[in-house]
N, C-alpha and C positions, 0 to 999 in steps of 0.2 A: 465715727467720729466722735457723733457731736455729744453722747454720752461719757464721752472718758473729757471736756473739757472742764469741770473746775478739777482738774489732776494740775491746770493751772497756778490754783491758790492751796495747794497742798501741804508744800513746803512750811507756809509759812500759818498756817489754820492751827488754832489752838494753842499750839507751843513754841510759839520763834524764836524760844532763845534756844534750844537744842537747835534748829538750819544755821544758829549760831557759833556755837562749841564746833557744832562741823565743822565751817569750816576753820576753827581754830584749828581742829586735828590734821587737819587736809593742811596747813601753811604748818606742824609739825612733823610732817612726814617729809615735803621740800625742806625742811631745815636737814633732817635726821638725813638724806640722801646726800649731804655734803659731809658729809660725819662718816667715812669709812666702815671701817667692819661693825663696829659700832651702830652707826649709824640703818646700814641692810638688818641687822638683828635686830635694831627696835620698827623696820618697817617690814617686817616679811614674820617677824616672831608675837605683834605686837598693836603695831598698829593699823596697816594694810587687812588684817584677818577682821579688828572688831572696825572696820568700814563694813565690813565686808556681811559681817554679819550682822551689824546695824538696815545696810538696803535689803537684805535678803530680810528680814523683820520687819522691815515697810512693805513688804511684799507680804509676805503673808498677815501681817495686822488691815491691811486694806481689804484680804479677801477677805478677813471675819467682817468687813461692813466697817470699822472705824475709819473714822475722815480725819482725823487729827492728825501732824504727822507721829511717829510713833516714839515714847524713851528709850535711850538708850535701852542696848542690853543689860540684863544683868549678868554682871561673867565672875560665874560664884566658882567654874573648875575652870584654869586655862585652856584642858583639852579638850575635854566636854563641849564645854558654850561656845569660846573662838574656833582653834585652831578645826574641828569636826567640821563644824559648817563651812569654813574658810576651803580645807580638803574637798565639798563635794562642792563649792562652788569649780571648784579646780578640773574635778570627775569631769561636769559640765562642761568645760570649755576642750578638753581631753577628749572627750567620749563623740564631742559634736563636729572637731577638726582632726583628728587621730585620720578618716579617711586619705584627707588633703597630706598632711604627713609622710605618710606610705605612700599617694603616689611621688609628691616629689622628689622621697628617697629612691623608691625604683622608675624615675626619669632623671635623677643626674641629677634634680632638682632645675630642670629649664624649666622656668619659668613661661613662658611662652609656648606651653600645650598648649590644647584645643581644654582638654580635662581640670585643666588647672582651674579653671574657672566654675568649673559643673561643682569641682567637689568642695572648693570653696561658698558657690550655693545654696550645699545641700547644711551644710556644716552654720551657713547665717543663719538658714532658715529651719534647723535644728533646734541652737542653741538656744533660743528663748521658751519654748517651752518645757523643752525639761529644765533649764533656771525657774522659770513659775512653778513648777508641778517639786522639783526637789528645793522649794523656799517654802510652801505652801506645806506641803509635807514632812519635812524638815525627816524627813531620809534618800537613802542611793534611790530608791526603790523607782524615785522622781524621772530618774535615766530610761526608765524602760522607754524599748522605741514604740515598743508598742499603746501605753500609755501615751505617751506625745500625736500619735495617732487619731486615738482615740478624742481626748482634746478637741483638735483639730479638726478633725472629721464633722468632731457639732458646733461649729463658728470656725469658717474656713473662712469669713471674708472678715470678720473678730479681727482671728489671730494673722491675715494678710493685713490688717488697721496698724495692729501692733508693729508686726515688722516694720512699715512704714515712719510711725511714729520714730520707731530704734533707731532708724536709717538717718533720718533728718535730725535726730539729738543728736547721734552721733558723729554725722555729716558737723554739727553745728561746733560741738567740743571740738572737732581736729582744728577744724578752720576757726580755732579760738587766735588772736593775738600771742604768739609765748615770744618769753625773753624773760633773763632773767630777773627782774622784779615785774613782765607781765605776769608769767605763770600764778606769781600771790594775787597780782593783779585781779585775773579773769576764773579764780578759784572757786567763787561765792558760785559765779556763773556757772564753770563745770557743776558742782555741788548743786544748784540750782537744778540745772536740768536732770543729773541724775532723778533728786530725787519725783521728779515731774513721773519721768517714763518708768520707775521703780510701782507709785501709785494705778498711774496707767495699768503696770501688770495685776496687779493684786486684785482693782475693779475685772480686769478682762478674766478670772480665776473668781471673781464672786458671780460673775455675769454668767459665766457658765461652767458650770461644777462638773463634775467631771464623778465618772463611777467606773471601773472596770472590770471583767473576771476575773473573781478569786479575794477581789476587795472590799470593805463595804460600803455602803452605796452611799453613805456620807464621810468626803474623809476626816480624819482626824487631825489638828490639830495640836501638835504640843508647843513645837515652837524655839527659834534658838534660845537657850536660858541671855 
């Protein structure tokens, strides 16, 4: 993972104001969450999709060799530029954890069942790969199990390292102090960790390009607008 140490400086490299504006957007999301229905609409129709596109663009640009933090996405069309990438991200989550949800429904939501941890672990292992592929390809084809397997098979140790980094970052975010004012204070820390992880994902894709049968040898990057 020594190749990924440069990610620690990624959020402030070249365009530090982008990170600062990102913090402001997260603060706006917190404030909107207090505004009942209007805030809910603002978060799920604009702010949350915007940040999702922003994070996916980080992965994409990093996979192209861009060392500086990417600019905010240009949103020319609300549906194609913002909601479609957000739907792709949600699809990554659904595909990864659908077997777990199905099993829980069959097992009457028995969280103590031995297979719960198996399905949960499968989703946790599967999600980063399809997320990285979907972000880079800007397409639902990134959800392909065959494509995921070819990516992991090419660099299993490096992929395990990415999983470890994501796990460590997620653990840190979940264990940060929380509270009415602490959430605002911790927002820069949470955004910093997330940006670092997005760069790690992009660097992984840069170092381990993939091609699958029926696709071009070099993947095409069109990018979320």
